N, C-alpha and C positions, 0 to 999 in steps of 0.2 A: 064732669071733672075737668079742671083746667090743667093743661100740660106746660103752661108758661113757666111756673116755678122750676120744673124739672129741666127745661131747656136752658133757663138762665143759670141754673146750678152747673149744668154740664159745660156750658160755655165758660163759666168762671173757672171751673177745674181745669179745662183745656188751656185757658190763658195762663193760669198759674203754673201748670206743668211745663208749657212751652217756655215760659220765662225762666223757670228753674233749669231746664235742659240747656237753654242758650247760655245762661250764666255759668253753668257747669262746664260746657264745651269751651267757652271763652277762657275760663280760669285754667282749664287743662292746656289750652294752646299757649297761653301766656307762660305757664309753668314750664312747658316743653321748650319754649324759646329761651327762657332764662337758663335752663339746664344746659341746652346746647351751646349757648354763648359762653357759659362758665367752662364747659369742656374744651371749647375752641381756644379760649384764653389760656387754659392750663397746658394744652398741647403746644400752643405757640411758645409759651414760656420754656417748656421742656426742650423744644426744638432749638431755641436760641441758646440755651445752656449747653446742649450737646454740641452745637456748632462752635461755641466759644471754646469748649474743652478740646475739640478736634484741632482748631487752629492753634491753640496753646501747645498741643502735643507736637505739631509740626515744627514749631520754633524751639521747643525745649530740647536740649542736648541730653543724651543719656549720662547718668552719673558716672558710669565706668568707662566712658569713651576716652580714648587716648588722643590728646591734642596733636594735630599734625605740626611738625616743626615749621618755623617760618622759612619761606623760600621753597617749600616742597609743594608739589601739585597734589591736592587732596584727592583728586580722582585718579591719580596715576597708579596703575597696577602693572607690574612687570609681565610682559608677554615675550616668550621666546620666539623672536622673529625667524630664527633659523628653521623652525618647524612649521611655519605658516606661509611658506613661499612656494609650495608645490604647484606646478601648473603655470607659473610665470616664466616667460621665455628666458629671462636673464638669470633664472635660478637653476638652469639645467647644465648638464655636462654635454658640451658640444663634441660630437664624435668626428666631425669633419677633419680637424687637424691630425687625427689618428688614421682615418681612412685615406686621406691624401698625404701619405707618409713620405714626404720628400726629405725631411730631416730625421735621419735614422738615429741620431743621438737622443731624440725625444720619444721615439717610437716605443721602446720597452717600458718606460715609466708611465706613459699614457695608457698603454695597453693593460698594464698591471692594475692600474686604478679603475679602468673601465670594467675589468673582470671582477674586481672586488665589489664594485657597486652592484652589479647584477647579483652576486652572491648575497650581499647584504639585503637586497630587496626581496629575493625569491627563494633562497636556499631552504627556508622552512615551509614553503608552500607545498601542499600535497601533490599538485599537478607537476611541480618541478622535481620533487623527490621521486616521482614515478619513473623517471628516466634512469635512476640509479647510476648516474654518471658524474663522478666528482669533477670532471673536466668540461661539463656542459657549458658553463659560463665562458670558458676560453674558446670552445668551439663556436659559440654564437658570435663572439667578437671576431674570430678568425673568418667566419663566413661573411660577416658584414664588410670586413676589410677586403676580402677576396673579390666580392661582387661590387665593391665601391658603391654601396647602397646610397641612394639619395632620399629615401623615405623609410622611416622605421616600420611602417605598415607593410612593406614588402617582405614577405617571408623568405629568408635565405634558403637555398636548395639543400644545404648539407646539415640542417638542424631539424629536430622533430617539429613538424608543422603544428601539431595540436598544442604543444607546450609553448612555442613561440607566439601562437595566436592568443593564448590566454595571457601571456605577458603583455602583448600589445593592447589588449582590451581591458586588462585588469579584472578583478573579481569582486564579488559582493561579500567576501570574507576578510577584507582588509588589505589585500595586496594591490599595490598601485599599478596603473598602466605604465608601460615603458616610457611613453611620452611625457610623463610627469617629471622624470629625472634625466632623460636623454633628449638630445635634439641633433639634427644634422643641418648645419648652417654654413654655407660656403663663404659667407661674408665675414665671419668671425675667425680671427687668427688664433685667439686664446680660448682654451676649452671652457673656462669657468670665470664668471664674474664674482669676485670675492665677496662683495657686499651682499649678494643675494644667494650665495651658496647655501644649500640646505644641509642639515646635520648628516644625513646618509652620505652625501657627497664628500663632506669633510672627513668622515670616517674612512671612506674609500681612498682618499688621497693622503691624509695626514696620519691615519691610524686612530684607534679608539682613545688612547691616553692623551695624545696631543689635542684631539677634538674636545675632550672633557675639560682640559685646561683652557682652551680658547673660549668655550661657552661660559666657564666660571669667571674668566677675566672680563668678558663682555657684560655679564650680570653685575659684577662688582663695579664696573665703570658706570653702568646705568644707575646703580644705587646712589652714586655720588650726586648726580644732578637730574636724573630722570630724562636725560636726553641722549647720552652716548649709548650706542647699541652695537656698532660694528668696530672691531679692532682695527686700528690703522696698520698700514703695511710695516712700518718700522717696529711697532709694538709686537706684531706677529713674528717678525724675524727674531726679535730679542727673546720672545717666549720659546721659540723653537730651538734657539741656540743654547738656552740655559740647561736643557736636559736632552741627552742623547735620544734620538728617535730612529730605531732601525727600520721603521715603516716609511720614512720620508727623508729624502736628501735635500737639505736646505738650498743647494745650488739650483734646484729645479723649481723654486718658488714661483718664478715668473713664467716658467713653462706651463704651469697649470692655471695660475690666477692672473686675471686682469684687475688692476686696482683703479681703473677709470671709474668716474662717477657717472652712472647711466641710470635712466629711469627704468623701473621694472616693467612698465607697460601693463596692458590688460591681459588677463589670462587667455591663452590660446585654446585651452580646454577647460571644461567645467564638469562638475559631478552632478549627475542626474539623481535626484532624491529617491526616485522610485526603485531603481535597480542598482544604485550605487556603482555605476560604471562611468568612465570618462568618455566624453564625446566632444567632437569639434563643433 
């Protein structure tokens, strides 16, 4: 019996099967390539459309936006500079003219304002109230004067050391360090630079009502052209004369304030983020 016909048939079937499989695989590969190309094209089109919409949204103004008047800075936002100057040397109350009390006509008014400033800063602090002494601020100032202190960090002998230490260091509960608002500078003859005086210092010197009027006037001046921020000397004098002020005698205006234009300079102290205390 001859096996040749069976071999030829097997080979023929193998060739036909291989040809069919090759054609099938090739067809599948082509189909896959076409599908992938179609999806890539679709994704590319969607991406371009999304990019175009995004760019369009950046340039399109909101329908309800209020147009900024001509001449106004569109980025200008009012900031109360009087409350942003803590720590700058020129923003502080210089105690040296009080400690070096050669002019006794100025002594009482300077001392009264220094006492007020300590009370404004610390009278609500738990560590300060612990002394239960309504005259504590005056005793602190008297001790500094008596010892003619040259550094705020030196604890006077006749005041509670623990309380004064916390005043010098500040706390992490929002009470500032003494050096944020006071300094002892032998080179400065006038206690306060008007342009850089902080709100607590103005309250201590001018009183609360006069300080509110000053801040309101400075805000109104800024609203006019977004440039004026500090009330000039004559405008301040006029404002104080228009309404009686039992907290401040207008004749002592230049006893407290220097109206020279000085640079505020870099901060002498800074706030550590971790423990919220002031350090040199």
